[in-house]
N, C-alpha and C positions, 0 to 999 in steps of 0.2 A: 120107205118113202123115196127113197136116191135111185133106188132101182127101177122103181114104176116113173118117178121124173124122164129114166134113160130108157123108159118102154125097155123093159125086160122083163118082163112076166115068170120068168122059168124058175126064180124058187118061190114065187106068190106060195105053194102050196104046203112048202117047209117051211117059209116063214109064218105063216096063218096061223099053223098046226105049233111053233114054238110060243105064239103068241098067249094061246089056249093053255097052252100047258104053265107060262110063265105068270100071267096076271094073276088067277087064283091064288097061286101060292105068293107071290108079291103082295096079293091084298091080303091074307092070313096072317104073314108076317107085319105088316102096316097095322092091322088091328091088336093084335099080340104086345103091339109095341106101344101103342094107344092106350091100351087097358093095364099093363105096366106102368104107364104114369099116374094113372086114377087109383091104383092098387098101395104104390108105394106107399114106405113110412117116411112121413116126409121130414119126421125126427131126427129117423137116420142119417137121413141126406142130407140134412141145413148144415151151414156153415156158418159160423157166428162173425160175420163181413157181411158188410154192404155191397161189395162188389160182386160184378156179374154174375152167375152160380154157373159151374161144367156144366150142368144138364142142359140147361138153358141154351150154353153157347153151340152145344152139340145139333139139338132141336134147328137152332137158327141154320147153323150150317149146311146141316141134310136138305133142310128146308130147301135153302137160296137154290141147292144142286138140284133138288127136283122140277125145282119152276124154270131154271135156263134146259132141264133136260126136256123137260116139257113144252116148253117154248113154239115149238115147231111142230108136235102134235095138237096141242090144245085138248088133250083128254079131258074129259069132264070127272071121267071117274076120280080121279086124279086131284081136282081143284079141290073135289068133295073131301075127300081124303085130307087132303091139306089143312082141311078151314076143320076137321073133329080133332085131329092133331094139333093145330092151336087153340081149340078151347080145355082140349085137357094140359096145356103145358101153362095156361093161363091157371086153372085149376091150382095146378102145381106150387105156381107160384104166390099164389093166394094163402096157400096154407105155410110156404117158407115165410113168407113177409108177416102171416101171423104171431113167429116164434121172436119177435124182437118185440123189446120193452117199451119203442115209446112209440108212436104214431109218424114221429120226424127218423127215425131210423126205417119205418117200413117204408115211407114213401122214397124215402134215398134209395133204396135197396129197389125197389121197384124202377124208379126212373132209371139208375143204372143199367139196369137187363132191357128195358126199350131201349137208352143209348145205344147199346151193346147190338143189339136186334137189328136196330135202322143202319149202324153201320155195316152190317154184314151183308144186307138187304139191298145197299146202294151198290154194294160189286156185281149182284145178282142183273142188276139194270131194269130197262123199262118191265119188264115183264113182271116186277116184283112189286111196284108201284102202288099196287093196292093193300098186300100187304104192309108194305111200308108206312103207309098213311095210317093204319088202324095203330102202329106202333108212335106215330109221331103223335096222334091224339091221345095218348094212353100216357106217354112221356108229356107232354102240355099239363096235362089234368095233374099228375105228381110233382112236375114242378111246382105248380101253382101252392099246391098243398103242403110242400116240402118248404117253401119260400113264407106260407104262413106263421108254421110251426117255427123257423128259424128264426123268424123276427121275434114269436112270443115269448122265445127261450133267451135273449138276449134285450128287449126293449118291451117286457110283456107290459108293466104299468101302463108303459105311453099307448100301446096298443088296443090293449083293455079298457082304456080312457074315451079312446076315439070311438072305439066301436058301440060302446055303450053312452055315449052324449052327444056326438057329431054326427050330421048327415053329412053326404058326400057332397052336398052343393052350398055347403059352408054357411048355410041359411039358416035350417032350425035345428032343435037341439032334441033329440030321443030321449035323453034325459037333461033339466035343466040345471047345469052344473053353478057350483058358484067357487069362491076364492080357496077356500079350504078344501074343496076336491082338486083343484088345478096344481094348488101350490107343492106339495109332495112329488107330481109327475114333470113338473119342470125342472125343480130344482133337481132331483136326482138324475134327469137326463143330463143335465148341465155339468155333474160330476162325472159321469160312466161313457158317455157317448164315445169320444174316441177311441178308449180301450176296449167297448165292446164292438164296435166295427174293425179294430183289429182281431178280437178272437174272430166273429163271424164270417171275414177274407180266409183267416188262416185253417178252420175248419173245411170251411168250402174246396180251399182248393187240394187239401190231404183226403177227402172225403170221397170226390168227386173220381169217375175211372175217368172222364172224356172230357182235355180241358178243354172244348168249345161248351161243352155242357156246363162246366165249372162257371166261365164266364155268363152264361146265361142266366143262372141261378144269381151271383152277386149281382148283375145288372136290374135284374127284376125284384131281388132282396132292397137295393139299395133306391131303386126309385121309389117302391112301394112306403119305404121309411122316409124317405122327403117329402113322398105327399103327405103322410099320417103326422110328420111334425109339422108341416104348414099348415095343418088342417088345427091341430093344437097351439099356436103361435097367431091361429085369426081369431080360435076363440077365445083367447088368453083378452084381444083386443075389446073384444066384446062384453064379457062379464065384468057388471061392477067391482071397481076396486082392482083392478088386473092390470094395470098400469104398474102398480108396487112389483111386479114378476120380473117385469121392462129389463133389470140387469143381469136376471140369471137365463133370461130368453138366449139361445144361440142363435146365432144368424143362418138364415138358409143359404149366405155366398158361403159362409164355411163351415159347411155340412158338403156341400158341393165341393167345394175344392176340397174337403177331406177324399169326397166320393172318388173325384178325379184322380186322385194319386195313387188311389186302389186299382184302377181302371188302365192307368200307363202300366201296370205292373202286370197284368193279365200275358 
């Protein structure tokens, strides 16, 4: 391309022959690489941890390099090969994720790998924006699912009650609650909420491979918790005899203060 721009055609024949020899060989090796990802034994390569897998890191660095090299050439064949490679890595990631015992760990593993992929693709510049957007959507999806699993682990009775009984608009009930249904939920939350918040914070800080992602997870989890507890409080006010539980209700202000305290430590 440089010689063509400088109007120096003297090596055109040589370069054309080099391309004819090199491209089929490159495609053969590339196809072998893709096939090896589909055929590999995920059980042997799996590492019992939720941090980014080394194979995924190799894939991302290799892909980012090819995207940068291809930026000026715009070779459609390479673009197609990279899409096939992405599908193969997606398949391997799913097989790795299935090895985890819980859905929470599965989503955390996928989230950490997507986050790592995004970080590497950012270094590749604008040329990688389409692939980066794909992993950003995948990250967001797993972040939402991980937050749901996290809240279910630490505040399971609250989350289940809200989902089963109270609509988002706080106007209607999916199942009509009574004082016997709501009393244990309110009292249990009042006893354990501070400890559970601290444990949840500590887990996210230690298990996320990226500080920014950890902060996003905590913000999403705490915002969802505040929203669900607010729905519970409104429900208590509406049901007959609910006023008897007022002394056990934690104020939204207290929860917000505690959440802000953790936010300042991020």
